[in-house]
N, C-alpha and C positions, 0 to 999 in steps of 0.2 A: 488278686495280683500281689506278687511279692514286693517287699520293700525296694529291692533292687530294680524290679520292673517299674514300680511307681517312679523311682528316681530317674530311670532311663526315659520314661514317658514325659516326666516334667522337664527334663533337659531338652528333649526334642521339641517340646512345646515352646520352651524359652527361645530356642534357636529360631523357630518359625516366627515368633513374635518379633524378635530382633530383625530378621530378614525382611519381614513386611514393613517394619518401621523404616529400615534403610531404603527400601524401594520407594516408599512414600516420600522420604526426604529427597531422593534422587529425582523423582518426577517433579516435585515442587521446585527444586533448584532449576531444573530445565525450563519449567514454565516461567520462573522468575526472570530469567534472561540476564544480560550483562556479561562482562568479562572481568578478569582480575584487575585490569587497568581501569575500566569504567566504574567499577565498584568503589574505587578510591576517590572518585570525583565528588566534590561537594555539590548538593543540589542548587540549581540556578532557577529560582522562582520569583525573581524580581527584575525590574527594569522599567524604563519609560513606556507609557501606553497612550500614545496620541491618537487613538482610533475610536470611532463611534460605531457601535454594532447594530446591524440590521438583520435580525433573524427572519427566516422564511422569505428571503428576498425574491425568489422566483417560484411561480406556480406552474404545474403541468396542465395548462389550460386547454391544450389541443385535445387531450384525451379526457380531461375533467376528472382525474383520479388523484389520490394522495401519493406522495413520494414513497418509494421504497428506500431502504438504506442506500446511501451513496458513498462511494469512495473517490470517484474521479471528477476533477474539474480542470479546465484548461481555457486559456484565452485564445480567441481566433487571431489570425494574422492581421486583422484590422486593428488589433490592440484594445478593443473595447467590448465586443460581444463575447459571450461566455458559452462554453460547451460543458456538459456534465453527463455522467452516467447515473442510473439508479437501478435497483434490483427488482423492479416490477411489483413486488409485494411488500407489505409492511414488515414482515419478519426478515431476519438475515438469511435464512435458508427456508425453502429451496430456491429463493431468488426468482429467476425468470422461467424455471421449468414449468411447463404446462400453461404458460401465459403467452398471449400474443401482444401484450403491451409493449410499446416502444421504449427501450432503455437508454437511447442516445438522444440528447436534447440540446438545442441551440437557442439561446436567449439574446435579445438585444440588450443595449446598455441600461435599459429601464427595468429589465427583468421579465419582459414579455416574451413568451415562447414563440420562436419563429418557425421551427420545424422539429420533427422527431422521427426516428426510424430505428430499424434493427429488431422489430418484433419477431418472435419465434426463432431467433438465432442464437441466443445466449443461455448459459446456465447461471453464471454469477458475474455480471459485468463489474469491472474493477477500474484499472487505470485508463486514462484517456490523454491523448497527445495530439496537437495540431502541428503538422510539419510546415516547412518553408513554402510549400505550394498550396497550403490551405486544406490539405487532406487530413482526415480524422482517423486516428489509430485507437483501437479499443482492445484491452485485454480481457479475457474470460478466465477467471482464476480458479475454476473448478471443473472437473469432469463429473458426470452423474455417477453417484454411488449405486450399489446394488439395491439399497433401500429406496433411493430416488426412482429407479427404474420400475420398481414394484408399484410405486404410486403414480408414476408418469411413464407408462410403457410407450415404446416407440421414440423416446427422446435420447437414445444412446449416441446419436451422431451430432452431439453438441458439446462444447466446453473445451477448456485447456488449449485455447488458440489465441492468436492475435489477428484482428481483422482491420484491414485498411479500407476506409470508405472515402469516396468523393464527398465534397461538402453537401451534396444533395442526397447522400445515402446509397450510392451505387457501390457495390463491393468491388474493390480493385485488386485485392490480394489477401490471402490467408496464410499465416505462418503456423505450422504445427498440423497435427491430424485431429480433427474434431472428435471429441469423445474419448481420446486416448492420451494417457499420461506417459511420457517417455523422453528420450533424448533426441536432440537435434542431429541431423536435419529432418529426420522422419517425424518427430513429435516434440512437444514441449511439456513441462510439468508445472501446472498451475501458475501461469505467468501473472505477475502482479502489476507490472508497469512496462511502458515502452517509451523510448525517445529516439529521435533520429538526429544524426550528425548534421548540423546546419550547413556544413561545408560540402560533404560528398553524398549525403543522404543515407549512409549506412544506418542500419536499424539495430538498436540495442534493447534486448528483452530481459527483464529481471525475472528469475525463477528461484524459489517457489513460495507458495502460501500454505505449505503442508505443515503438519504437526512437528515441531522441532524435537520432540522426543523420539521420532521415528529413526531407527538406526540407519535407514536408507535415505536420510534427509538430503534433499537437493538444495544447494545454495550456489547460484551461479548467474552469470550474465551471458546470454547467447547473442552472437553478433551475425547479422546478415547484410548483404549489400542491398542497394536500393531496389534491385530486381528480385529479391527474395532468396538469393544464393547464400547458403550457410558459409561463414568465413571462419569462425573460431568461437571458443568458449573462454570466458574470463572467470577465474576463481573457482572455489569449491566450498562445500559446507565446512564451517569451522569458526574459530574465534581469533585466528591469527591475522596478520596484515594481508589484505587482499582476499580474505575468506569471509563468508557471509552466513548469517542465519536470518532468513526472511528479508532479503533485499526488497524493500517495499516501495521505493520511489527512485527515479533517476532524473538527472538533468545535466546539461553542459554549462560550464561557466564561460566567460569571455576569452579565456586562454585555451579553450578547447579541451579542458580536463573533464573527465567523467566524475560526477558527484553522486554518491550512492547513500541512500538512507538504509543503513544496516540495522533494521529495527530491533530484532531480538538481541543483538549485541550492544544496543544502547549507544550507537555512535554514527557519525557521518564519516565516510571514507572518500578520499580524493585519489583518483587513479588516472593514468594516462589512457588514451584510447585503446592501447594494446593490453591494458590491465596491470601495468606496473604500479605498485603502491607508491604514493607520494606522501600522504599525510592522513591523520585521523583527528577528528574533532569530537570531544566528548561532552561538551557543555550544552547540547541541544536536546538532551533527554532521549526518550524512547520514540524515535521519529517515524511517523507513518507517512508524512508527505513533505515534499520540499519544492521550492521554486527559487529561481535565481534571477536577479535583475541584471540589466545590462552593465551596471557598475559593480557587479559581484557582491551585492547584498543578498544574503541567504535567508529565506523565510521558511520556517519549519513548523509542522503541526504535530504535536504530541497528543495522541488520542487514547493512549493506553496506560500511562503511568498511574500506579496505585501503590499503596503501602505493601501489597503482596508482591507485585512484579518489579517495582522500582522504588524502594523505600526512600521517603523524604522528598521525592519529586512530585510536582503538580503537573496535571495536564495543562496544555495551553499552547500558544504560538510564541516561539522564540525567534528573534530576529537579530542578525549580527553580520559580521564581515567575513568573507572567505579569505581575506588577507591574514587575519590573525585568529579566527575561530572564536572570538569573544562575543557573548550575547550582550546586546545593548538595549533591547526592548523585550518586554514580556506582556502578552495579552492573556489574562487568566481564563479558565474554562467557563462555559455557561453554567449557571446555577440550575441544578436539577434535584430530584428526590434522592439521587445518589450523593453520598458525601464527597465523592471525587468529582462531581460535576460531569460535564461532557465537552468534548472538543471534536471538531471535524478531522477527517483523515486526509483527503486530498486538499491541496492548497495551490492557489494561482494568484498572480499579480497582473493587473492590467497596466496599460501605458501611463495612466494617471496616478499609479501608485496605490490603487485600491486593492484590498486583499479579498479573496473568496475562499471559503472552505466548503467541502462536501461532507455532509453530516451522516455518519454511518448509523448512529443510535437515535439522534433526534430527527434525522431525515431532512432532506431539503438542502438548500444552499444558504450560507450566511455571507453577508457582505460587510467588510470593515472599511469605513471611509476615514481617511486621515484628516484630522481636524486642522 
């Protein structure tokens, strides 16, 4: 090869190396999360902690099996018994594919399992919500992939839906088309959570749980009436006000405002029921789960903060007021072999003020009793 040829080859090689490096930086930045605004916020890793921790509070005694990873936990309308989802198998994937284990569980106030149901219906059970009538809503945050179907043939008609159950496990309604990711009203894309308007029963569904580096990323909240008729979509994928990247949890406050855990953007967003942006709170971390008390205290679970994705922030439970968005209490993560520890994803509070978290990595339910 001539000297000029070697030079041209070397130049092309250098360009390739630079391009690969830039692509790696871009992907890493997308995985890191946050926005220009939230990146300026000083980490909030301290506060009062008046809680006593009870790990492994509830056991799956009806089936006599270990917990799969869990995301969803909710309080029954009685104010004291607890509902939760799990993913049927010890790993995070494939979850419930190929299994007849029941992923929806109801426990009394002592942690004894009362009932379970939903076996053979789900791919990756996720969020759970109990409405004003005591019905139980569960999201299925994945549709089977091509690789899943090679391993579990015949399971293509499951996943990416929201299912409404009666308290005894009867299916009352399904939103979305099972096994299909798409747009409402025909389908949903990897729904993460669901909440119903306590006033009129409208159903709000958070989408999606897909890879945020996907150029076709979905980030929205789809709204249906209580009978399942599609009404509207709120928001889109993005980092601006009223935009989302992995809206991971939903709730309403006492004023009827919609509160959204915009996880990959490292913030809480407050919206009207029609989706108008009201405010953003950035002191609660990379929020996976949220719950709101009757007096508008917000309880959040940060299960993902690490030095890579959210530098300086610790995993944990942050508690504060929706009036000013300031954190007043902080419960640190569980100690584990990981230097970052572990914290649950879903979070709920009972009428007595006890906190419950659904553990995705350690698995099971944790109860926090206020001293």
